[in-house]
Phi, psi and omega in degrees: 000138178254141181259144180225130170269120185243135179259123179241135175271171176302326177293317172301322174299309185300313176307311182295324174297319183293316177303313175305312178298319180289320176305316184279346178289332180268341178267144183300303186213133178283152179282172170302319182294322168301317179293321168308309180295315177298318174305309186295319171302317183288317171303324175296305182307317184295306173314315182289320177295322180291321184301313178301318183291330179284324178296315183296318176309307186295322183282327169289333176284323180292320184292318180291337185276330185283342184283000000 
């Protein structure tokens, strides 16, 4: 398997999750593979948000220390 680095924003992740949810409103039942993919994307989105929050706290802390 080949690895590729793709940069996604939190908004990208939210859009992907929205597309997924809209798709399965029309389809009867997602497969286990669909649910696994959904879980991975959701975990990725949560991880990205937590990383952004940590970065923001660090930047805000260093900005206050500079004052």
